[in-house]
C-alpha positions as a Markdown table, in Angstrom:
| # | Residue | x | y | z |
|---|---|---|---|---|
| 1 | Met | 45.9 | 58.6 | -50.5 |
| 2 | Arg | 45.1 | 56.3 | -53.4 |
| 3 | Ile | 48.0 | 54.0 | -54.3 |
| 4 | Leu | 48.3 | 51.6 | -57.3 |
| 5 | Val | 50.6 | 48.7 | -56.5 |
| 6 | Thr | 51.8 | 46.6 | -59.5 |
| 7 | Gly | 52.8 | 43.0 | -58.7 |
| 8 | Gly | 50.8 | 43.3 | -55.5 |
| 9 | Ala | 49.9 | 39.6 | -55.5 |
| 10 | Gly | 53.5 | 38.7 | -55.3 |
| 11 | Phe | 55.8 | 38.1 | -52.3 |
| 12 | Val | 57.2 | 41.6 | -51.7 |
| 13 | Ala | 54.5 | 43.9 | -53.0 |
| 14 | Ser | 51.7 | 42.1 | -51.1 |
| 15 | His | 53.6 | 43.1 | -47.9 |
| 16 | Val | 53.9 | 46.6 | -49.2 |
| 17 | Ala | 50.2 | 46.8 | -50.0 |
| 18 | Glu | 49.3 | 45.5 | -46.5 |
| 19 | Arg | 51.5 | 48.3 | -44.9 |
| 20 | Phe | 49.8 | 50.9 | -47.0 |
| 21 | Ile | 46.3 | 49.6 | -46.1 |
| 22 | Gly | 47.3 | 49.5 | -42.5 |
| 23 | Leu | 48.1 | 53.2 | -42.6 |
| 24 | Gly | 44.6 | 54.0 | -44.0 |
| 25 | His | 45.5 | 54.3 | -47.7 |
| 26 | Glu | 43.2 | 53.1 | -50.5 |
| 27 | Val | 45.1 | 50.4 | -52.5 |
| 28 | Val | 44.5 | 49.1 | -56.0 |
| 29 | Ile | 46.5 | 46.0 | -56.9 |
| 30 | Val | 47.4 | 45.1 | -60.5 |
| 31 | Asp | 48.9 | 41.7 | -61.2 |
| 32 | Asn | 48.8 | 39.1 | -64.0 |
| 33 | Leu | 49.2 | 36.2 | -61.5 |
| 34 | Ser | 52.0 | 34.7 | -63.5 |
| 35 | Thr | 54.0 | 34.3 | -60.4 |
| 36 | Gly | 51.8 | 36.1 | -57.8 |
| 37 | Arg | 49.0 | 34.4 | -55.9 |
| 38 | Arg | 45.5 | 35.7 | -55.5 |
| 39 | Glu | 45.6 | 34.6 | -51.8 |
| 40 | Asn | 48.3 | 37.2 | -51.2 |
| 41 | Val | 46.1 | 40.1 | -52.1 |
| 42 | Pro | 44.8 | 41.9 | -49.0 |
| 43 | Asp | 41.0 | 41.7 | -48.7 |
| 44 | Glu | 40.8 | 45.5 | -48.4 |
| 45 | Ala | 42.4 | 46.1 | -51.7 |
| 46 | Arg | 40.8 | 46.3 | -55.1 |
| 47 | Phe | 42.3 | 43.7 | -57.4 |
| 48 | Val | 42.6 | 43.9 | -61.1 |
| 49 | Glu | 44.1 | 41.0 | -63.1 |
| 50 | Leu | 46.1 | 42.7 | -65.8 |
| 51 | Asp | 49.4 | 42.3 | -67.5 |
| 52 | Leu | 52.0 | 45.1 | -67.3 |
| 53 | Thr | 52.3 | 45.1 | -71.1 |
| 54 | Ser | 48.5 | 45.4 | -71.7 |
| 55 | Pro | 47.2 | 48.6 | -73.4 |
| 56 | Asp | 44.4 | 48.4 | -70.8 |
| 57 | Leu | 46.8 | 49.4 | -68.1 |
| 58 | Ala | 47.0 | 53.0 | -69.3 |
| 59 | Arg | 43.2 | 53.1 | -69.4 |
| 60 | Leu | 43.1 | 51.7 | -65.8 |
| 61 | Ile | 45.5 | 54.4 | -64.5 |
| 62 | Asp | 43.4 | 57.1 | -66.3 |
| 63 | Asp | 40.3 | 55.7 | -64.6 |
| 64 | Val | 41.8 | 55.1 | -61.1 |
| 65 | Arg | 43.8 | 58.4 | -61.0 |
| 66 | Pro | 46.2 | 57.2 | -58.3 |
| 67 | Asp | 48.1 | 59.6 | -56.2 |
| 68 | Val | 51.1 | 57.2 | -56.1 |
| 69 | Ile | 52.2 | 54.2 | -58.2 |
| 70 | Asp | 54.4 | 51.7 | -56.5 |
| 71 | His | 55.8 | 49.6 | -59.2 |
| 72 | His | 57.0 | 46.0 | -58.3 |
| 73 | Ala | 55.7 | 44.0 | -61.3 |
| 74 | Ala | 58.7 | 42.6 | -63.2 |
| 75 | His | 60.2 | 39.6 | -64.9 |
| 76 | Ala | 62.7 | 38.9 | -62.1 |
| 77 | Asp | 64.6 | 35.8 | -63.2 |
| 78 | Val | 68.3 | 36.4 | -63.9 |
| 79 | His | 68.8 | 33.0 | -65.6 |
| 80 | Gln | 65.8 | 33.3 | -67.8 |
| 81 | Ser | 66.9 | 36.8 | -68.8 |
| 82 | Met | 70.2 | 35.2 | -70.0 |
| 83 | Asp | 68.3 | 32.7 | -72.2 |
| 84 | Asp | 65.6 | 35.1 | -73.4 |
| 85 | Pro | 66.7 | 38.7 | -73.0 |
| 86 | Ser | 64.1 | 40.0 | -75.4 |
| 87 | His | 61.2 | 38.8 | -73.2 |
| 88 | Asp | 62.9 | 40.3 | -70.2 |
| 89 | Ala | 63.1 | 43.7 | -72.0 |
| 90 | Val | 59.5 | 43.6 | -73.1 |
| 91 | Val | 58.3 | 43.3 | -69.6 |
| 92 | Asn | 60.9 | 45.3 | -67.6 |
| 93 | Val | 61.7 | 48.0 | -70.1 |
| 94 | Val | 58.8 | 48.4 | -72.5 |
| 95 | Gly | 56.2 | 47.5 | -69.8 |
| 96 | Thr | 57.7 | 49.8 | -67.3 |
| 97 | Leu | 58.1 | 52.7 | -69.8 |
| 98 | Ser | 54.4 | 52.4 | -70.7 |
| 99 | Leu | 53.5 | 52.6 | -67.0 |
| 100 | Ile | 55.8 | 55.6 | -66.5 |
| 101 | His | 54.3 | 57.3 | -69.6 |
| 102 | Ala | 50.7 | 56.6 | -68.3 |
| 103 | Ala | 51.7 | 58.0 | -64.9 |
| 104 | Ala | 53.0 | 61.2 | -66.4 |
| 105 | Lys | 49.8 | 61.7 | -68.5 |
| 106 | Ala | 47.6 | 61.0 | -65.4 |
| 107 | Lys | 49.5 | 63.5 | -63.3 |
| 108 | Val | 50.5 | 60.9 | -60.7 |
| 109 | Lys | 52.1 | 62.7 | -57.8 |
| 110 | Lys | 54.8 | 60.0 | -57.0 |
| 111 | Phe | 56.2 | 57.0 | -58.7 |
| 112 | Ile | 58.1 | 54.5 | -56.5 |
| 113 | Phe | 60.2 | 52.0 | -58.4 |
| 114 | Ala | 61.4 | 48.7 | -57.1 |
| 115 | Ser | 64.8 | 48.3 | -58.6 |
| 116 | Thr | 67.6 | 45.9 | -57.8 |
| 117 | Gly | 70.8 | 46.4 | -55.9 |
| 118 | Gly | 71.7 | 42.7 | -56.1 |
| 119 | Ala | 72.0 | 42.8 | -59.9 |
| 120 | Ile | 72.5 | 46.4 | -60.9 |
| 121 | Tyr | 76.0 | 47.0 | -59.5 |
| 122 | Gly | 77.6 | 43.8 | -60.9 |
| 123 | Asp | 80.5 | 42.6 | -58.8 |
| 124 | Pro | 81.2 | 45.7 | -56.8 |
| 125 | Asp | 84.7 | 47.2 | -56.1 |
| 126 | Val | 83.7 | 47.9 | -52.5 |
| 127 | Ile | 81.5 | 46.0 | -50.1 |
| 128 | Pro | 79.1 | 47.2 | -49.0 |
| 129 | Cys | 78.6 | 49.5 | -52.0 |
| 130 | Asp | 76.6 | 52.7 | -51.9 |
| 131 | Glu | 74.5 | 54.4 | -54.5 |
| 132 | Met | 77.5 | 56.2 | -56.1 |
| 133 | His | 79.0 | 52.9 | -57.1 |
| 134 | Pro | 79.0 | 52.5 | -60.9 |
| 135 | Val | 76.2 | 50.3 | -62.3 |
| 136 | Gln | 77.7 | 47.4 | -64.2 |
| 137 | Pro | 75.1 | 44.6 | -64.5 |
| 138 | Leu | 76.1 | 41.1 | -65.4 |
| 139 | Ser | 72.7 | 40.1 | -66.7 |
| 140 | Pro | 70.0 | 41.4 | -69.1 |
| 141 | Tyr | 67.8 | 41.5 | -66.0 |
| 142 | Gly | 70.1 | 43.9 | -64.3 |
| 143 | Ala | 70.4 | 45.9 | -67.5 |
| 144 | Ser | 66.7 | 46.2 | -67.8 |
| 145 | Lys | 66.4 | 47.7 | -64.4 |
| 146 | Val | 69.1 | 50.3 | -65.3 |
| 147 | Ala | 67.1 | 51.2 | -68.4 |
| 148 | Ala | 63.9 | 51.6 | -66.4 |
| 149 | Glu | 65.7 | 53.9 | -63.9 |
| 150 | Val | 67.0 | 56.1 | -66.7 |
| 151 | Tyr | 63.6 | 56.4 | -68.3 |
| 152 | Leu | 62.1 | 57.4 | -64.9 |
| 153 | Ala | 64.7 | 60.1 | -64.5 |
| 154 | Thr | 64.0 | 61.3 | -68.0 |
| 155 | Tyr | 60.3 | 61.6 | -67.4 |
| 156 | Ser | 61.1 | 63.5 | -64.2 |
| 157 | Arg | 63.1 | 66.0 | -66.2 |
| 158 | Val | 60.7 | 66.4 | -69.1 |
| 159 | Tyr | 57.3 | 66.0 | -67.4 |
| 160 | Gly | 58.0 | 66.7 | -63.8 |
| 161 | Leu | 57.1 | 63.2 | -62.6 |
| 162 | Asp | 58.3 | 62.8 | -59.1 |
| 163 | Tyr | 59.9 | 59.5 | -58.2 |
| 164 | Thr | 61.9 | 57.5 | -55.7 |
| 165 | Ile | 64.0 | 54.4 | -56.7 |
| 166 | Leu | 64.6 | 51.7 | -54.2 |
| 167 | Arg | 67.4 | 49.3 | -55.0 |
| 168 | Tyr | 66.7 | 46.1 | -53.1 |
| 169 | Ala | 69.2 | 43.6 | -51.6 |
| 170 | Asn | 68.1 | 39.9 | -51.5 |
| 171 | Ile | 64.7 | 39.9 | -49.8 |
| 172 | Tyr | 63.4 | 37.0 | -47.7 |
| 173 | Gly | 60.4 | 36.3 | -45.4 |
| 174 | Pro | 56.9 | 34.8 | -45.3 |
| 175 | Arg | 55.2 | 34.4 | -48.7 |
| 176 | Gln | 58.5 | 33.9 | -50.5 |
| 177 | His | 57.8 | 31.3 | -53.1 |
| 178 | Pro | 59.4 | 28.0 | -52.0 |
| 179 | Tyr | 59.4 | 26.3 | -55.4 |
| 180 | Thr | 61.6 | 28.6 | -57.5 |
| 181 | Glu | 65.3 | 29.2 | -57.3 |
| 182 | Glu | 65.5 | 32.8 | -58.6 |
| 183 | Gly | 65.9 | 35.1 | -55.7 |
| 184 | Gln | 64.1 | 32.7 | -53.4 |
| 185 | Val | 67.0 | 30.7 | -51.9 |
| 186 | Val | 65.8 | 31.0 | -48.3 |
| 187 | Ala | 62.3 | 29.6 | -48.9 |
| 188 | Leu | 63.6 | 27.1 | -51.4 |
| 189 | Phe | 66.3 | 25.6 | -49.1 |
| 190 | Ala | 63.8 | 25.6 | -46.2 |
| 191 | Arg | 61.2 | 23.6 | -48.2 |
| 192 | Leu | 63.8 | 21.1 | -49.4 |
| 193 | Met | 65.3 | 20.7 | -45.9 |
| 194 | Leu | 61.9 | 20.3 | -44.3 |
| 195 | Ser | 61.1 | 17.6 | -46.9 |
| 196 | Gly | 64.4 | 15.8 | -46.1 |
| 197 | Arg | 65.7 | 16.6 | -49.6 |
| 198 | Gln | 69.2 | 17.8 | -50.3 |
| 199 | Pro | 69.5 | 21.4 | -51.6 |
| 200 | Thr | 72.0 | 22.3 | -54.3 |
| 201 | Ile | 74.4 | 25.2 | -54.0 |
| 202 | Phe | 75.6 | 26.5 | -57.4 |
| 203 | Gly | 79.3 | 27.4 | -57.2 |
| 204 | Asp | 81.5 | 26.8 | -54.1 |
| 205 | Gly | 79.0 | 28.5 | -51.7 |
| 206 | Glu | 81.4 | 31.3 | -50.8 |
| 207 | Gln | 79.4 | 33.7 | -52.9 |
| 208 | Gly | 77.8 | 36.2 | -50.6 |
| 209 | Arg | 74.5 | 38.2 | -50.4 |
| 210 | Asp | 72.9 | 40.8 | -48.3 |
| 211 | Phe | 69.6 | 39.4 | -46.9 |
| 212 | Val | 67.0 | 41.9 | -45.9 |
| 213 | Tyr | 63.6 | 41.0 | -44.3 |
| 214 | Val | 60.5 | 41.7 | -46.3 |
| 215 | Gly | 58.8 | 43.7 | -43.5 |
| 216 | Asp | 61.8 | 46.1 | -43.5 |
| 217 | Val | 61.5 | 46.5 | -47.3 |
| 218 | Ala | 57.8 | 47.3 | -46.9 |
| 219 | Glu | 58.7 | 50.0 | -44.4 |
| 220 | Ala | 61.2 | 51.5 | -46.9 |
| 221 | Asn | 58.3 | 51.9 | -49.3 |
| 222 | Val | 56.2 | 53.6 | -46.7 |
| 223 | Arg | 59.1 | 56.1 | -46.1 |
| 224 | Ala | 59.2 | 56.8 | -49.8 |
| 225 | Leu | 55.6 | 57.9 | -50.0 |
| 226 | Asp | 56.5 | 61.3 | -48.6 |
| 227 | Gly | 60.2 | 61.4 | -48.9 |
| 228 | Gly | 63.2 | 60.8 | -51.2 |
| 229 | Ser | 62.0 | 63.0 | -54.1 |
| 230 | Gly | 64.0 | 62.3 | -57.2 |
| 231 | Lys | 66.5 | 60.1 | -55.3 |
| 232 | Thr | 67.8 | 56.6 | -55.4 |
| 233 | Phe | 68.2 | 54.5 | -52.2 |
| 234 | Asn | 69.8 | 51.1 | -51.4 |
| 235 | Val | 67.6 | 48.9 | -49.2 |
| 236 | Gly | 69.8 | 46.4 | -47.4 |
| 237 | Thr | 71.6 | 45.6 | -44.2 |
| 238 | Gly | 75.2 | 46.1 | -45.3 |
| 239 | Ala | 76.1 | 42.6 | -44.0 |
| 240 | Leu | 77.5 | 39.9 | -46.3 |
| 241 | Leu | 76.3 | 36.3 | -45.7 |
| 242 | Thr | 77.8 | 33.5 | -47.7 |
| 243 | Val | 75.5 | 30.8 | -49.1 |
| 244 | Asn | 77.4 | 28.2 | -47.1 |
| 245 | Asp | 76.7 | 30.1 | -43.9 |
| 246 | Leu | 73.0 | 30.6 | -44.9 |
| 247 | Tyr | 72.8 | 26.8 | -45.5 |
| 248 | Lys | 74.1 | 26.1 | -42.0 |
| 249 | Gln | 71.7 | 28.5 | -40.3 |
| 250 | Leu | 68.7 | 27.1 | -42.2 |
| 251 | Ala | 69.8 | 23.5 | -41.5 |
| 252 | Ala | 69.8 | 24.4 | -37.8 |
| 253 | Ala | 66.4 | 26.1 | -38.0 |
| 254 | Thr | 64.9 | 23.1 | -39.8 |
| 255 | Gly | 66.7 | 20.3 | -38.1 |
| 256 | Tyr | 68.3 | 19.1 | -41.3 |
| 257 | Ser | 71.7 | 17.4 | -40.9 |
| 258 | Glu | 72.9 | 16.5 | -44.4 |
| 259 | Pro | 75.6 | 18.4 | -46.3 |
| 260 | Ala | 74.8 | 20.5 | -49.3 |
| 261 | Lys | 75.2 | 19.2 | -52.9 |
| 262 | Tyr | 77.3 | 21.5 | -55.1 |
| 263 | Ala | 77.0 | 22.2 | -58.8 |
| 264 | Pro | 78.8 | 24.5 | -61.2 |
| 265 | Ala | 78.2 | 28.3 | -60.9 |
| 266 | Arg | 75.7 | 29.8 | -63.3 |
| 267 | Pro | 76.4 | 32.7 | -65.7 |
| 268 | Gly | 75.0 | 36.1 | -64.9 |
| 269 | Glu | 75.2 | 35.8 | -61.1 |
| 270 | Val | 77.1 | 38.3 | -59.0 |
| 271 | Phe | 79.7 | 36.7 | -56.8 |
| 272 | Arg | 79.4 | 38.9 | -53.7 |
| 273 | Ile | 77.2 | 41.9 | -53.0 |
| 274 | Ala | 76.1 | 43.9 | -50.0 |
| 275 | Leu | 74.4 | 47.3 | -49.9 |
| 276 | Asp | 75.2 | 50.4 | -47.9 |
| 277 | Ala | 71.9 | 51.9 | -46.9 |
| 278 | His | 73.1 | 54.9 | -45.0 |
| 279 | Arg | 71.5 | 57.3 | -47.4 |
| 280 | Leu | 68.1 | 55.8 | -46.7 |
| 281 | Gln | 68.8 | 55.8 | -42.9 |
| 282 | Asp | 70.1 | 59.4 | -42.9 |
| 283 | Glu | 67.4 | 61.0 | -45.2 |
| 284 | Leu | 64.3 | 58.9 | -44.5 |
| 285 | Gly | 65.0 | 57.5 | -41.0 |
| 286 | Trp | 64.8 | 53.9 | -42.2 |
| 287 | Glu | 66.9 | 51.1 | -40.7 |
| 288 | Pro | 66.6 | 47.3 | -40.9 |
| 289 | Arg | 65.0 | 46.1 | -37.7 |
| 290 | Met | 64.6 | 42.3 | -38.2 |
| 291 | Thr | 67.5 | 40.2 | -37.1 |
| 292 | Leu | 68.6 | 37.4 | -39.5 |
| 293 | Glu | 68.0 | 34.6 | -36.9 |
| 294 | Thr | 64.4 | 35.8 | -36.2 |
| 295 | Gly | 63.7 | 36.5 | -39.8 |
| 296 | Leu | 64.9 | 33.1 | -41.0 |
| 297 | Arg | 62.8 | 31.4 | -38.2 |
| 298 | Ala | 59.7 | 33.3 | -39.4 |
| 299 | Thr | 60.3 | 32.2 | -43.0 |
| 300 | Val | 60.9 | 28.6 | -42.0 |
| 301 | Asp | 57.7 | 28.6 | -39.9 |
| 302 | Trp | 55.7 | 30.0 | -42.8 |
| 303 | Val | 57.1 | 27.4 | -45.3 |
| 304 | Arg | 56.4 | 24.6 | -42.8 |
| 305 | Glu | 52.8 | 25.8 | -42.4 |
| 306 | Arg | 52.3 | 26.1 | -46.1 |
| 307 | Met | 53.6 | 22.5 | -46.6 |
| 308 | Gln | 51.2 | 21.2 | -44.0 |
| 309 | Val | 48.3 | 23.0 | -45.8 |
| 310 | Glu | 49.3 | 21.5 | -49.1 |
| 311 | Thr | 49.4 | 18.0 | -47.8 |
| 312 | Gln | 45.8 | 18.4 | -46.5 |
| 313 | Thr | 44.4 | 19.5 | -49.8 |
């Protein structure tokens, strides 16, 4: 199977691409390297440096003729989306729509869309929330993902484009960028703690998230290749972990002993969210396998190794 992976030089999609290659699929990666890293691209994949909004993307799809498009490329910063919602929409709505349109024209057999469960449901009425919970985003980023989902369903009705939507919880693991705050709190806190610097928690730390390991997320994408036609699935553990508790676990894993510094909460952030993934478990046989303790240790080890490499260069 020939699979085109957008954003494949990034944290999550590079793991997805590796899993596809390991199963014997031919993979073409498209990434503009704005946040992705060339070193994340598997050697076995064909790499094309291209922006999601470029008109050349449609020509590339027409040339490659992929069987599947796995779409991860996005502007994924909640806080920047609050400051510049138009840019967020250009990438996440217009860019994604152009990709969907090109996929329909090229008769792509399946479109897998990486959406967000962390931002799309807002502050849910029930925790963990399932896919039937109303979408009520608190940020333009979350709204842009809702819009993309709607366009995808529209193209399915009008053009018969098959799709599966995966709504992710907070993803962590090796290759998570340790220098940015958005969605990368595990790697960011680990780097600061390993450097002996005090991390900042925005809000009182009692806000909670559902942390799912990147390898488990990659497996959900594998399951979506042949299943979940026209459906939407949460990808998470269903467990709520407060930022304060995450801080304590990372401090133990890194040997850091100082307390956190606190700052005012930021607009656009959901207070507490966890995802019910029973639909994905029941219909596609997926379940999260990585324990939080082991996954955090693997992430800390990767951050430590990367810091050592950087000090040597």
